[in-house]
C-alpha positions in Angstrom: -19.1 282.5 12.5 -17.6 279.6 10.5 -16.8 277.8 13.7 -20.4 278.0 14.8 -21.6 276.7 11.4 -19.2 273.7 11.9 -20.6 273.0 15.3 -24.1 273.2 14.0 -23.2 270.8 11.2 -21.4 268.4 13.6 -24.4 268.5 16.0 -26.8 267.7 13.2 -24.6 264.8 12.1 -24.4 263.5 15.7 -28.2 263.8 15.9 -28.7 261.9 12.7 -26.2 259.2 13.7 -28.0 258.7 17.0 -31.4 258.5 15.2 -30.0 255.8 12.8 -28.5 253.8 15.7 -31.9 253.9 17.5 -33.7 252.7 14.4 -31.2 249.8 14.1 -31.8 249.0 17.8 -35.5 248.7 17.0 -34.8 246.1 14.3 -32.6 244.2 16.8 -35.2 244.6 19.6 -37.9 243.2 17.3 -35.7 240.1 16.7 -35.6 240.8 12.9 -31.8 240.8 12.7 -31.6 237.2 14.1 -34.7 236.0 12.2 -33.2 236.9 8.8 -29.6 236.0 9.9 -28.5 239.6 9.5 -29.3 239.5 5.8 -29.7 243.2 5.0 -31.3 242.6 1.6 -34.0 240.6 3.3 -34.5 243.3 6.0 -34.7 246.0 3.3 -37.2 244.0 1.3 -39.4 243.5 4.4 -39.2 247.2 5.2 -40.1 248.1 1.6 -43.1 245.8 1.8 -44.2 247.4 5.0 -43.8 250.9 3.4 -45.9 249.7 0.5 -48.6 248.5 2.8 -48.6 251.8 4.6 -49.0 253.7 1.3 -51.7 251.5 -0.1 -53.2 249.5 2.8 -53.7 245.8 2.5 -56.7 243.4 2.2 -57.4 243.6 5.9 -56.7 247.2 6.9 -56.3 250.8 5.8 -52.9 252.5 6.2 -54.2 254.3 9.2 -55.5 251.1 10.7 -52.1 249.4 10.2 -50.3 252.3 11.8 -52.6 252.2 14.8 -52.3 248.5 15.2 -48.5 248.5 14.9 -48.2 251.5 17.2 -50.3 249.7 19.9 -48.1 246.6 19.6 -44.9 248.7 19.9 -46.2 250.6 22.9 -47.2 247.4 24.6 -43.7 245.9 23.9 -42.0 249.0 25.3 -44.2 248.8 28.4 -43.4 245.1 28.9 -39.7 245.9 28.6 -39.9 248.7 31.2 -41.9 246.3 33.5 -39.2 243.6 33.1 -36.4 246.1 33.8 -38.3 247.4 36.9 -38.8 243.8 38.2 -35.1 243.0 37.7 -34.1 246.2 39.5 -36.5 245.2 42.4 -35.0 241.7 42.6 -31.4 243.1 42.6 -32.4 245.6 45.3 -34.0 242.8 47.4 -30.8 240.7 47.0 -28.7 243.5 48.2 -30.9 244.0 51.2 -30.8 240.3 52.0 -27.0 240.3 51.7 -26.8 243.3 54.0 -28.9 241.6 56.6 -26.8 238.4 56.4 -23.5 240.3 57.0 -24.9 242.2 60.0 
């Protein structure tokens, strides 16, 4: 039984690590790491400000409105990334087909 507990704990730790890595990837994907020159205090300050805006709203939007706007922008960015990756894969596939025709 102790061995099982250890495996559960290890799996939970791996899951948490993966989650944190994914969150860091989002900061990188958004370009924030480069924009603040990898200054973690600046990143934390920006995230704290965002959290405050989500708790209290701001002059322009309610917390729910901010979440909806940010979610829409994030979904659009993910969609654009998938489209760019699909276009690149199609180009590579087309190049491979052309190379095969040239060698025939």
